[in-house]
N, C-alpha and C positions, 0 to 999 in steps of 0.2 A: 485386517480388513481388505477386501478385494475391490478392485476398480476395473471396470471394463473400458478398454481403449478401442473405439469403434472405427476409426479411420486410419488404419495402419498399412504401410507398404502400398500406398495408392499408386496405381498405374498412371503415368503422366498423360496418356491419351486413353480414355476409357473405351472398352469394347462391350460386347454383349454380356448382360448381367448373368445370364444362365450359365456362362462359363465359370463363374466364381473366382475370377482372377483380378477384378478391378481394385479390390481392397480387401483387407482382412480385419478380424476382430481378435484382440489379445486380452486375456484376463490377467491383470497384474495384481500383485500383492503389495499393499502399502505397509512398510515396516513401522514398528512402533518406535524404535530408536533411530532418530535422524540426526544429521549434522548439517550445518550450513553449507550450501553449495558454494563453490568458489565464485568470487565476484566476476560476473560475465560482462566484459566490456562491450561497447557498441559494435566493435568489429566482429567479435565472436557471435553476437546476437544475429548478425547478418548472414552467418554461415548456415545454410539449410542442410538438413539431414535426410537420409534415405527413408527412414521409417515415418517421418512426418512430425508435425507440431505436437500432436497428442503424446507421442512417446517422449519427445524432448521435454515437454512441460512436466510430465510425470516424473522423469528422472531428476529434474531440477528441484521440484517440490518435495520429493521423497528421498533425497540424497542421504546415504549413510557414510560415504567416504568420497573425498575429492582430491584431485591432483591438478596442479598447474605447472606445466613444463615450459621453460623458456630456453631455447637454444640460441646462444649468443652469436652475433654476427661473425661470419668467417671462421667458425669454430667447428671442428669435427670431433664428435663424441664417439670414441672407439668402444666404450663399454655400453652395453644395452641397458636401458632404463626398464627395470622389470617391476611389474605389479602382479602379485600372486594372491588369489583369493580362494580360501577353503570354506565352503558354505555348508551350513546345516539348516534343518528346518526352523531352528530358533534364531538363526542369524542370517536373514536375507541380506543381500548386498545390492545396493543401488549406487553405482559409482559414476561420477562425472569427471571427465578428464579433458583438460584444455591444453593443446600443444601449439606453441607459437615458435616456428623455426624462422629466425631472422635471416637476412640476406646472406647467402653463401654458407650457411651452416649445414651440418650433417648429423642426423640423430635417428636412432632405432628405439622403438618402444614396444615392449612385450607385455601383454595382458593375458593371464591364464585363470581359468575358473574351473575348480574341481569340487567334488562333494566330500565334505569332511566325514560323513557317515552315510548310512543307508536311507535316511529320512528325506522326504521330498523337500526341495528347497527352491528358492526363487532368486533370480538375478535379473537386474535391469541395468544396462550400461549405455552411457552417452559419451561419445568422444568427438571432439571437434579439432580440426587441424587447420592452421593458417600457415602456408608456406610462402615466404617472401621471395624476392627475386633470387634465382639461383640456388635456393635451398633444396635439400633432399631429405625426405622423411620416409621411414618404413615403419608401419604399424602392423604388428602381428597379434592376432587375437585367437586364443585356443579355448574352446568350451568343451569340457569333459564331464558334465554333470550327470547324475544318475537318471535312470529311466522314469522316475516319478516327478521330475523337476520341470520348471518353466524358466525360460531365459529369453532375453532380447538384447541385441547389440546394435545400437544406432550410431551411425558415423556420418559426419559431414566434413567436407574438404574444400578448401579454397586455395587456388594456385595462382601465383603471380608469374611474371616473365621468367622463362627458363627454369621454373620450379619443377620438381619431380616428387610425386608421392606414390608410394606403393602400399596397398592395403591387402594383408593376407589374413584370411579368416578360415578357421577350421571349426565347423559346427558339427561336432560328432556326438554330442550327448543331449540329454533332456528329453522329456516327453513332448514338449512344445518349444521349438527353437525358432525364433524369429530374428532376422538380421536385415539391415539395410544400409546402403552407403550412397550418398550423392556427392559427386565431385564437380565443382565449378571451375572449368579451365578458362579463366579470363585473361591470363597472361600470355604474351607472345611466346610461342614454342614451349609452352608448359606441357607436362606429360603426366598421365594418371594410369596406374596399373592396379588391377584388382585380381587376385587369385583366391579362389574359394573352393573348399572341399566340404562335402556334407555326407552324412550317413544316417539312413533311416531303417529302422526295424520295428517289429511288433506293430503297434498302432500309432507310432510316432508321427508328429506333424512338423514339417519344415516349411517356412515361409520366408522367401528371400527377395529383396528388391534392390537393384543396382542401377544408378543413373549417372551417365557421363554427359554433362551439359557443356558444350563447346561454345564459347563466345569470343575467345581470342583467336588470332590468326595463327596458322600452322601449329595448332595444338594436336596432341595425339592421346588417344585412350585405348587401352587394351584390357578387356575384361574376360576372364576365363574361369569356368567352374567345372568341377568334376565331382560326381557323386555316385553312391550306390544305395539302392532301395531294396529292402527285404520285407518279408512278412506282409502286413497290411499298412505299411507306412504311406504317407501322403505328402507330396512335395509340390510347392509352387516356386518357380524361379522366374523373375522378371528381370530382363536385361535391356536397358534403354540407352541408345546413343542419340543425343539431341543436338543437332547442329542449328545454332541460332544465326540469323542473318548477320553477316560481318565476320563469321568464323571461316573465312576463305582459306583454302589449301590445308584444311584440317583433315585428320584421319581418325576413324574409330572402328575398332574390331571387337566383336563379342562372340564367344563360343562356349558351348556347354556340352559335356559328355556324361551321360548317365548310364550306369549298368543296372539292369533290372534282374533281380534274382528271384522274383516271385510274381506270378500272374495276378496276385491280389494287390500288389503295390500300385499306387496311383501317382502318375507323373504328369505335371502340367508345366509347360515351358512357354514363356511369352517373350520372344526376341522382338525388339521394336526399334526402328530407326525413324526419327522425326527430323525433317529437313526443311529449313526455310532459307538455306544458302546453297547455291548451285555448285560452286567450285569446291567440293568436298568428296571424300571417299569413305563410304561406310559399308561394313560387311558384318553379317551375323550368321551363325550356324548352330544347329542343335543336333546332337547324335544320341539317339536312345536305342540301346541294344540289349537284347536278352543275353544271358550268360552263354558262352560258347561251350556246348556240351562236349565236343571233342577235346577242347583244351582242359576241361574239368576232368574228363576221363584220363587224359594223359597224366595229369598231376597226381590223380589217385593211384594210377598204375605205378607211380614212383614211390608209393608208400605213404602218401598224405591222406588224412581223413577228408571227408567232404568239407567240414568247416575250415580245416587248415588250408585246403585248396582254394576255397572262396576267399579266405583272409589274404592269401598270397596275391590273388588277382586284385583285390581291393587295395592292398598296400602298393602294388605296382601302379594302380590308377592314381593313388594319393601321393606317391613318392616325391614328385617335383615340388609339391607344396610343403610336405612335411620337412623336406630338406631346407626350406627357407626359415624354419623356426630356429632362432639363434640360441638354442639350448639343447645340447645332445641328450641330457637326462629327460627333458620334456618330450623330445622326439621318441625316445624309447617308451615313455609313459603313454604316448598316443598310440603306439603300436600295440602295447599290452592291453590298453583299453579296448581297442578294436577286437583283439583276440577274445577278450571276455565277452563282448557283445555277440561275437560270432558263435561262441559256445552256447549262448542262450537262445539263439535263433532256432 
């Protein structure tokens, strides 16, 4: 059974409706086999997410698998906590993950989503992170579903004093790929980093929403995205830095770089800075460029086919993020996946 989620990835400050970027609609699939979601404490209930309440409620009510991760105080976990999901049309996955990094802890969590066969599948994910004082968390999400699938990844982060959280997302697959992340930097000198890569081809639709909300003093956010659009793909990227009164001497930077390989691809970018505090620094930038014909010719003159040359350019664009995936085999799988998609273009 399908369920329409109507208020997804809502822009924090609305603009003209005719631009089509204020919010989106996502058609979710309700799985038949469900399991009880983890007990969500009052603290986790307070953590807002990037995609919004509808996506969060859907994940909790239709959960098929759940994880609760507790990183003990002043403990560094050298091994990555990995969750790997192989989806099929008959086994949709709706996963709910709660990560609580206690004071001074260090933890890395990897979530990967692949298609177990060629059937269209569905994935919905909700991940919430609470980082206590001085904690460091790295969350890596890799989505490599097939071209007939639908997927969403919804993330919420809350940071205490001197906490650091890094969210790495690779949205490379699925026909409909939605993702969102909201980070609340309420602790003094807390820091949030988001690194995102996305790939669109054929008639694929990508919808992304990232919000860094600064309430604490001397907080820092860095949000970077890089993508490639081919065919008739359609992408919306919203990047918002929100300085709340009291977040003095805070800094926020947001940048996106998109390669356009097709005149029929549609790219929409909404960089946004909201500010109710004077003593802050905020910067945003968006670079949208067509493929460099001379560079492409040079690569082909060295014996590469056009798809191979394009793949090389995309891999160079994505390399800094792919290298952050804490699994070499998965890194190679990502590159191979891109190669297959390029051959189909």
